[in-house]
Structures are given as structure tokens and as C-alpha cells.
N, C-alpha and C positions, 0 to 999 in steps of 0.2 A: 204809549204815549201820555204825557202828563199834563194835566190842566190846573189852572188855579182860578178861583172865582172871586170878584170884588163885589161888595154889596153896599149900595151907596144911599138908599132911602130907607126911612122908617118904616116899620111894618104897618103901622096904623094909617099911613098916608098913601101907601101903593102896594101893589101885588109883587114888588120885587123878591122879596124873602120867599113867598110861595113858589115864585117862578123859579127862583135860582135853586130852591130845595127839590123841585121836580127835576130841573136839570141835573143836579148832583146826583140824584138817585137814579138817573137814566144812564150815567157814565160808566159804571161797571159792565153795563149789558153790551157796550161798544168797545169792551177791552180797554177803557180809559181810566188813569188813576188821578185821583183828585188829591192833590198835595196839601192844598192850603185854601182856606175861605178867609178873606181880608175884609173886615167891614171897618167903612171909612164914613167919616161925617155922620149924619143921621142914622145911617146903617148900624151903628153900635147900639141902638136901641133894642135890636132883636135879641140882645143878651140880657135885657132887664126883667126882672119877675112879673111886671105888668104885661109882658107878652110872652106870657107862658106857653102857649101852642108853638110859637115860633122858635123859642129857647129850646124845647122839647124835640122839636123836628131837627134842629141844628145838632143837637147832642147826639140824637140817634144816627145821623150821618157821619158825624167824626167816629163813634163808637164802631160803625159798620164797615167804614172805609178808611180808617186810620188817618184822617187829614187834620191838620191843625186849623183851630179856630181863632184867628188873631183880631184882636181889637185895637185899632190905631188908639195909641195912648192918649195923644192930644184931644182926640175926638172924645174918648171915654172920659177924659177930665172935664171937658165942655159938659157933657152930659150927666155929671156927678157919678159916674161909674167906675170908682177907683178899686173896687175889689170884685172883679167879675166872678161869675160862678163857674166851677168846671163844666166843661172842657176848654173854656174860654181862656184865652191869655192875653196880656197887655204888651204890644211891642210897637216900635215906631215905623215910619215909612220905610225904613230899611227892609222890613220883612216883606212888603209889597215888591220893592226892587229886586229882591233875592228870589221871590217866587217868579217874576218876570224873567230872570236870569236861567233858572232852573227848569222851567215848564216851557211845552211847545206853545200854549195858549192861555192866555190870561182874558178871562171873560167878564165884562163887567154887567151888572144889573141894576138899573135905576128906576 
């Protein structure tokens, strides 16, 4: 089974990044593949250096599970995040639609 996650809130304003990371770490134990994490709106702030622990957590998840970490390009531009750190990439909303097509579940965290 394949899952994708959508992260919508900034790490400093809610626990959604923490909860999404905990959820992502539990997926392999249930034999579920995490294919993509899409960060939209304020959620892209999790890829900024000001949120080092959040950034580190997502990087570890991407390395251990081989999933894509995708920042919405428009949201990233609005936040001034034009050159995201690895392993994050910039893509449009089509990447979210693709994940919805390719996965059995898309779960959002706000």
C-alpha cells in the first residue's frame, strides 16, 4: 500500500509537522510505503533553517524511506524559499495530484 502526506501548517504554529513525522515513521511497521510528502501553504516553512529540528526530521524520513519531499512552488515563493535545502524540491500542485493518483491514501496534517 502507498501513502502520501500533505503538510499544511507552519511548524511554529502547530504540532502538525511533529504529528506527520510520527505518522510517517510508523508507516514501514505497517508495511506501508510513503511515496511523497507535499508541503503546501505555511507548511513549506518546515524546510527553512529557522526550523532546524523539523528540517532534520524530514530529511531523516526521506533518507530512510526513499520518499520525495516536495514544496509547493507558489507557497515557497510566497515564503521567500526559492532555493530549498536538499532533499526538498520545488514542484507545482500537479505533484500533489500525481500523488493522489498513484497512492491509495493521501493524508493531510494541519
